[in-house]
C-alpha positions as a Markdown table, in Angstrom:
| # | Residue | x | y | z |
|---|---|---|---|---|
| 1 | Unk | 10.1 | 4.4 | -5.9 |
| 2 | Unk | 7.5 | 2.0 | -5.4 |
| 3 | Unk | 7.4 | -0.5 | -2.7 |
| 4 | Unk | 8.3 | -3.2 | -5.1 |
| 5 | Unk | 11.2 | -1.8 | -6.8 |
| 6 | Unk | 12.7 | -0.7 | -2.9 |
| 7 | Unk | 12.1 | -4.5 | -2.1 |
| 8 | Unk | 13.8 | -5.3 | -5.9 |
| 9 | Unk | 16.5 | -3.3 | -4.6 |
| 10 | Unk | 17.2 | -4.4 | -1.1 |
| 11 | Unk | 17.6 | -8.4 | -3.0 |
| 12 | Unk | 20.2 | -7.0 | -5.4 |
| 13 | Unk | 22.2 | -5.6 | -2.9 |
| 14 | Unk | 21.8 | -8.8 | -0.9 |
| 15 | Unk | 19.7 | -7.0 | 2.6 |
| 16 | Unk | 17.6 | -9.3 | 4.0 |
| 17 | Unk | 13.8 | -8.1 | 4.1 |
| 18 | Unk | 11.9 | -8.4 | 7.1 |
| 19 | Unk | 8.1 | -8.5 | 7.7 |
| 20 | Unk | 5.5 | -9.7 | 10.4 |
| 21 | Unk | 1.8 | -9.8 | 10.1 |
| 22 | Unk | -0.1 | -6.8 | 11.5 |
| 23 | Unk | -3.7 | -6.3 | 12.3 |
| 24 | Unk | -3.8 | -3.3 | 14.3 |
| 25 | Unk | -2.7 | 0.3 | 14.1 |
| 26 | Unk | -0.9 | 0.7 | 17.9 |
| 27 | Unk | 1.1 | -2.4 | 16.7 |
| 28 | Unk | 2.0 | -1.0 | 13.0 |
| 29 | Unk | 3.6 | 2.0 | 14.8 |
| 30 | Unk | 5.6 | -0.1 | 17.2 |
| 31 | Unk | 6.7 | -2.1 | 14.5 |
| 32 | Unk | 7.5 | 1.4 | 12.4 |
| 33 | Unk | 9.8 | 2.1 | 15.3 |
| 34 | Unk | 11.4 | -1.0 | 15.1 |
| 35 | Unk | 12.7 | -1.3 | 11.8 |
| 36 | Unk | 10.4 | -3.7 | 9.8 |
| 37 | Unk | 10.6 | -3.1 | 6.0 |
| 38 | Unk | 6.5 | -3.8 | 5.9 |
| 39 | Unk | 3.6 | -5.2 | 7.3 |
| 40 | Unk | 1.4 | -8.1 | 5.9 |
| 41 | Unk | -2.4 | -7.7 | 7.4 |
| 42 | Unk | -2.8 | -11.5 | 6.6 |
| 43 | Unk | -6.1 | -13.3 | 6.8 |
| 44 | Unk | -4.1 | -15.4 | 9.7 |
| 45 | Unk | -6.4 | -12.8 | 11.6 |
| 46 | Unk | -9.3 | -15.7 | 11.3 |
| 47 | Unk | -7.1 | -17.7 | 13.6 |
| 48 | Unk | -5.1 | -15.3 | 15.9 |
| 49 | Unk | -8.0 | -13.0 | 16.4 |
| 50 | Unk | -11.2 | -14.6 | 15.7 |
| 51 | Unk | -10.5 | -18.0 | 17.3 |
| 52 | Unk | -11.0 | -19.8 | 13.6 |
| 53 | Unk | -9.5 | -23.0 | 12.5 |
| 54 | Unk | -8.0 | -21.7 | 9.8 |
| 55 | Unk | -8.1 | -18.7 | 7.7 |
| 56 | Unk | -11.2 | -19.6 | 5.1 |
| 57 | Unk | -13.9 | -17.7 | 7.2 |
| 58 | Unk | -12.2 | -14.8 | 6.5 |
| 59 | Unk | -14.2 | -11.9 | 5.0 |
| 60 | Unk | -13.1 | -9.1 | 2.5 |
| 61 | Unk | -15.0 | -6.7 | 5.6 |
| 62 | Unk | -12.6 | -8.6 | 8.1 |
| 63 | Unk | -9.9 | -7.7 | 5.6 |
| 64 | Unk | -10.4 | -3.8 | 4.6 |
| 65 | Unk | -11.3 | -3.2 | 8.2 |
| 66 | Unk | -7.9 | -4.3 | 9.5 |
| 67 | Unk | -6.0 | -3.0 | 6.4 |
| 68 | Unk | -7.7 | 0.5 | 7.5 |
| 69 | Unk | -6.4 | -0.2 | 11.0 |
| 70 | Unk | -3.1 | -0.9 | 9.7 |
| 71 | Unk | -2.4 | 1.8 | 7.6 |
| 72 | Unk | -3.8 | 4.0 | 10.3 |
| 73 | Unk | -0.4 | 3.7 | 12.1 |
| 74 | Unk | 2.1 | 2.2 | 9.6 |
| 75 | Unk | 3.2 | 5.5 | 9.0 |
| 76 | Unk | 5.7 | 5.0 | 5.6 |
| 77 | Unk | 5.4 | 1.5 | 5.8 |
| 78 | Unk | 4.6 | -0.6 | 3.0 |
| 79 | Unk | 1.1 | -2.9 | 3.9 |
| 80 | Unk | 0.1 | -5.9 | 2.3 |
| 81 | Unk | -3.1 | -7.2 | 2.3 |
| 82 | Unk | -4.1 | -10.6 | 1.5 |
| 83 | Unk | -7.2 | -11.6 | -0.8 |
| 84 | Unk | -9.1 | -14.0 | 1.7 |
| 85 | Unk | -10.5 | -16.8 | 0.3 |
| 86 | Unk | -13.1 | -17.1 | -2.5 |
| 87 | Unk | -12.5 | -13.4 | -3.4 |
| 88 | Unk | -10.3 | -14.1 | -6.5 |
| 89 | Unk | -11.7 | -16.8 | -7.9 |
| 90 | Unk | -11.7 | -14.9 | -11.1 |
| 91 | Unk | -10.3 | -11.2 | -12.8 |
| 92 | Unk | -13.1 | -9.3 | -12.0 |
| 93 | Unk | -13.7 | -10.3 | -8.6 |
| 94 | Unk | -10.0 | -10.1 | -7.9 |
| 95 | Unk | -9.6 | -6.4 | -9.2 |
| 96 | Unk | -12.8 | -5.1 | -7.2 |
| 97 | Unk | -11.9 | -6.7 | -4.4 |
| 98 | Unk | -8.3 | -5.6 | -5.1 |
| 99 | Unk | -8.9 | -1.6 | -5.5 |
| 100 | Unk | -10.8 | -2.2 | -2.3 |
| 101 | Unk | -7.9 | -3.5 | 0.2 |
| 102 | Unk | -6.0 | -0.3 | -2.0 |
| 103 | Unk | -8.7 | 2.1 | -1.1 |
| 104 | Unk | -8.5 | 0.7 | 2.3 |
| 105 | Unk | -4.5 | 1.6 | 2.6 |
| 106 | Unk | -2.5 | -1.6 | 0.8 |
| 107 | Unk | 0.0 | -0.8 | -1.4 |
| 108 | Unk | 0.3 | -4.4 | -2.4 |
| 109 | Unk | -1.9 | -7.3 | -2.1 |
| 110 | Unk | -1.4 | -10.9 | -2.1 |
| 111 | Unk | -3.4 | -14.0 | -3.1 |
| 112 | Unk | -2.4 | -17.5 | -2.7 |
| 113 | Unk | -1.8 | -20.2 | -5.7 |
| 114 | Unk | -0.5 | -20.1 | -9.2 |
| 115 | Unk | -3.3 | -17.2 | -11.1 |
| 116 | Unk | -1.2 | -16.4 | -13.2 |
| 117 | Unk | -4.4 | -14.5 | -15.5 |
| 118 | Unk | -5.5 | -13.2 | -12.2 |
| 119 | Unk | -2.2 | -11.4 | -11.5 |
| 120 | Unk | -1.7 | -10.1 | -15.3 |
| 121 | Unk | -4.8 | -8.7 | -14.8 |
| 122 | Unk | -4.2 | -6.9 | -11.5 |
| 123 | Unk | -1.1 | -5.8 | -12.8 |
| 124 | Unk | -2.7 | -4.2 | -15.7 |
| 125 | Unk | -4.8 | -2.4 | -13.9 |
| 126 | Unk | -2.1 | -0.8 | -11.5 |
| 127 | Unk | -2.5 | -2.9 | -8.7 |
| 128 | Unk | 0.7 | -4.1 | -7.2 |
| 129 | Unk | 0.7 | -8.1 | -6.5 |
| 130 | Unk | 2.6 | -10.6 | -4.3 |
| 131 | Unk | 2.5 | -14.1 | -4.8 |
| 132 | Unk | 2.3 | -17.0 | -2.3 |
| 133 | Unk | 3.2 | -20.7 | -3.0 |
| 134 | Unk | 4.5 | -23.7 | -1.1 |
| 135 | Unk | 1.6 | -24.4 | 1.9 |
| 136 | Unk | -0.7 | -22.0 | 1.1 |
| 137 | Unk | -3.9 | -21.9 | 4.0 |
| 138 | Unk | -7.0 | -21.6 | 1.7 |
| 139 | Unk | -6.3 | -24.9 | 0.1 |
| 140 | Unk | -5.3 | -26.5 | 3.8 |
| 141 | Unk | -8.5 | -29.6 | 2.8 |
| 142 | Unk | -7.2 | -29.6 | -0.3 |
| 143 | Unk | -3.7 | -30.1 | 0.5 |
| 144 | Unk | -4.7 | -32.7 | 3.5 |
| 145 | Unk | -3.5 | -30.2 | 6.3 |
| 146 | Unk | -1.0 | -28.1 | 7.9 |
| 147 | Unk | 2.2 | -30.3 | 5.0 |
| 148 | Unk | 5.4 | -29.3 | 3.8 |
| 149 | Unk | 5.0 | -28.7 | -0.2 |
| 150 | Unk | 7.8 | -29.9 | -2.7 |
| 151 | Unk | 9.3 | -32.6 | -1.3 |
| 152 | Unk | 9.2 | -34.5 | -4.1 |
| 153 | Unk | 10.8 | -33.8 | -7.3 |
| 154 | Unk | 7.3 | -33.5 | -9.1 |
| 155 | Unk | 6.3 | -31.5 | -6.6 |
| 156 | Unk | 9.6 | -29.0 | -6.3 |
| 157 | Unk | 9.8 | -28.6 | -10.1 |
| 158 | Unk | 6.0 | -27.7 | -10.3 |
| 159 | Unk | 6.5 | -24.7 | -7.2 |
| 160 | Unk | 9.4 | -23.5 | -9.2 |
| 161 | Unk | 7.5 | -23.3 | -12.5 |
| 162 | Unk | 4.6 | -21.6 | -10.8 |
| 163 | Unk | 7.2 | -19.3 | -9.1 |
| 164 | Unk | 8.9 | -18.6 | -12.7 |
| 165 | Unk | 4.9 | -18.1 | -14.6 |
| 166 | Unk | 4.0 | -15.9 | -11.6 |
| 167 | Unk | 7.4 | -13.9 | -11.8 |
| 168 | Unk | 6.4 | -13.2 | -15.9 |
| 169 | Unk | 2.7 | -12.3 | -14.9 |
| 170 | Unk | 3.8 | -9.5 | -13.0 |
| 171 | Unk | 4.3 | -10.1 | -9.4 |
| 172 | Unk | 6.6 | -8.2 | -7.2 |
| 173 | Unk | 6.8 | -10.5 | -4.2 |
| 174 | Unk | 6.5 | -14.1 | -3.8 |
| 175 | Unk | 5.9 | -16.0 | -0.5 |
| 176 | Unk | 7.5 | -19.1 | 0.0 |
| 177 | Unk | 5.7 | -21.2 | 3.2 |
| 178 | Unk | 6.8 | -24.8 | 4.5 |
| 179 | Unk | 9.2 | -25.9 | 1.7 |
| 180 | Unk | 12.2 | -27.6 | 2.3 |
| 181 | Unk | 15.2 | -25.4 | 2.4 |
| 182 | Unk | 16.8 | -26.3 | -0.5 |
| 183 | Unk | 14.0 | -25.3 | -3.0 |
| 184 | Unk | 13.5 | -22.3 | -1.5 |
| 185 | Unk | 17.6 | -21.6 | -2.2 |
| 186 | Unk | 16.6 | -22.6 | -5.9 |
| 187 | Unk | 13.6 | -20.4 | -6.2 |
| 188 | Unk | 15.0 | -17.3 | -4.9 |
| 189 | Unk | 18.1 | -17.9 | -7.0 |
| 190 | Unk | 15.8 | -18.6 | -10.0 |
| 191 | Unk | 13.9 | -15.4 | -9.7 |
| 192 | Unk | 14.8 | -11.6 | -10.0 |
| 193 | Unk | 11.9 | -10.7 | -7.6 |
| 194 | Unk | 12.8 | -11.1 | -3.9 |
| 195 | Unk | 11.2 | -14.0 | -1.9 |
| 196 | Unk | 9.8 | -14.2 | 1.8 |
| 197 | Unk | 9.9 | -17.4 | 3.6 |
| 198 | Unk | 7.8 | -18.7 | 6.2 |
| 199 | Unk | 9.1 | -22.0 | 6.7 |
| 200 | Unk | 11.1 | -21.6 | 4.1 |
| 201 | Unk | 15.2 | -21.6 | 5.6 |
| 202 | Unk | 17.7 | -19.0 | 5.7 |
| 203 | Unk | 17.8 | -18.3 | 2.1 |
| 204 | Unk | 15.2 | -16.6 | 1.0 |
| 205 | Unk | 15.6 | -12.5 | 0.3 |
| 206 | Unk | 13.4 | -11.9 | 3.3 |
| 207 | Unk | 11.4 | -13.3 | 6.2 |
| 208 | Unk | 7.9 | -13.0 | 7.3 |
| 209 | Unk | 6.3 | -14.5 | 10.7 |
| 210 | Unk | 2.4 | -14.4 | 12.5 |
| 211 | Unk | 2.6 | -11.6 | 15.2 |
| 212 | Unk | 1.1 | -13.8 | 17.7 |
| 213 | Unk | 4.0 | -16.4 | 17.1 |
| 214 | Unk | 6.9 | -14.6 | 17.0 |
| 215 | Unk | 5.5 | -13.4 | 20.5 |
| 216 | Unk | 4.3 | -16.6 | 22.0 |
| 217 | Unk | 0.7 | -15.2 | 22.2 |
| 218 | Unk | -1.1 | -17.6 | 20.0 |
| 219 | Unk | -2.7 | -20.4 | 22.3 |
| 220 | Unk | -3.0 | -22.9 | 19.6 |
| 221 | Unk | 0.2 | -25.0 | 18.4 |
| 222 | Unk | 3.6 | -23.0 | 17.9 |
| 223 | Unk | 5.0 | -23.8 | 14.2 |
| 224 | Unk | 8.1 | -25.6 | 13.7 |
| 225 | Unk | 9.7 | -22.3 | 12.1 |
| 226 | Unk | 8.5 | -20.1 | 14.4 |
| 227 | Unk | 10.3 | -18.4 | 17.3 |
| 228 | Unk | 9.3 | -17.0 | 20.4 |
| 229 | Unk | 11.1 | -13.3 | 20.5 |
| 230 | Unk | 9.0 | -12.3 | 23.5 |
| 231 | Unk | 11.3 | -14.8 | 25.6 |
| 232 | Unk | 14.7 | -13.1 | 26.9 |
| 233 | Unk | 13.3 | -9.5 | 26.1 |
| 234 | Unk | 12.3 | -7.0 | 28.7 |
| 235 | Unk | 9.5 | -5.7 | 26.1 |
| 236 | Unk | 7.6 | -6.5 | 23.0 |
| 237 | Unk | 9.0 | -3.9 | 21.2 |
| 238 | Unk | 12.5 | -5.0 | 22.4 |
| 239 | Unk | 10.8 | -8.8 | 20.6 |
| 240 | Unk | 10.8 | -7.0 | 17.6 |
| 241 | Unk | 13.5 | -5.3 | 17.3 |
| 242 | Unk | 15.4 | -8.6 | 17.8 |
| 243 | Unk | 13.4 | -10.0 | 15.0 |
| 244 | Unk | 14.2 | -7.7 | 12.8 |
| 245 | Unk | 18.2 | -8.1 | 14.0 |
| 246 | Unk | 17.9 | -11.9 | 13.5 |
| 247 | Unk | 16.5 | -11.6 | 10.6 |
| 248 | Unk | 19.1 | -9.1 | 9.1 |
| 249 | Unk | 22.0 | -10.5 | 10.7 |
| 250 | Unk | 20.9 | -14.0 | 9.3 |
| 251 | Unk | 20.8 | -16.0 | 12.4 |
| 252 | Unk | 17.1 | -16.3 | 12.0 |
| 253 | Unk | 15.6 | -18.9 | 10.6 |
| 254 | Unk | 18.1 | -20.9 | 11.7 |
| 255 | Unk | 18.3 | -24.6 | 11.3 |
| 256 | Unk | 16.0 | -25.8 | 13.5 |
| 257 | Unk | 13.7 | -23.8 | 11.8 |
| 258 | Unk | 13.7 | -25.0 | 8.1 |
| 259 | Unk | 12.4 | -28.1 | 6.5 |
| 260 | Unk | 14.2 | -30.8 | 4.5 |
C-alpha cells in the first residue's frame, strides 16, 4: 500500500494522522520510535535552522540535503518534502525538482497553492503530491503577512473550491494552514482525501506542527496554534510521544489553538 493509500485508509477508519516537521536523521529516528505517522521536511527550516525571517530563501540544495538526512533515520516512516519557493513555477521545473526530492528519499512532495496543472503533471509522472492551502508561507508578502485565511465568505469558498480542484488533479493529502476551524471541518468533510491541519482546528484528519514550536525551541514568536509539549515532559522522547497521543485522542488542538 502506498503512503497516500495508507493515509486515506486512516481517514476512512477515523484514525487521526500525526505529523511533525523533521530536518535530520537523529530526530527522524526518535519520531519513528514515538509513533509518528509521517515526517515533513519543511521549508520552515529556513526559519528554525537557518535563522531567516521567512521560508523564501530556502533552496533546492537545502531541501535535497535535509530530505536525505531525514530519510536516513526515518526507517519505514513516509517522508514528505516541500518544493521550495520558485521550484514549481512551471510543470517542467516542478517535475525535475520533485524527482530530485524523491531521489533524496521523499515519498511525497508538497507544494503550496492551487497549482492544479503542476499537480496533474507530477501525478501523471508517478509523483505522489500533498497540497497546501490557506496561509501559504511562500506567499507571505502577497498575503500581507501571517494572517488567517478564509474568514470571509468569498475567501472560504475559494479555498474550498481550490481544495476540490487539487483533489481532482490528484493530490493524496492536503495541508490546511491558519484557516477557521469551521472552514477546515467543511473542507475535510467535502474531500475524500485526508486533511492535515496546522492552525486549522480539531476536525482535520490529522495535525502537523513545526518541531521547534512543539518543543518550545524556536526563539521567535510562538504561533497561537502551537503547544509546547516539552513543558512538563521528562524528555524530548516523552514530548514526541505526548504529541502523538494528543493528536490521536483529539485533545490537541484545543479551542485555544484554533481560529474562528
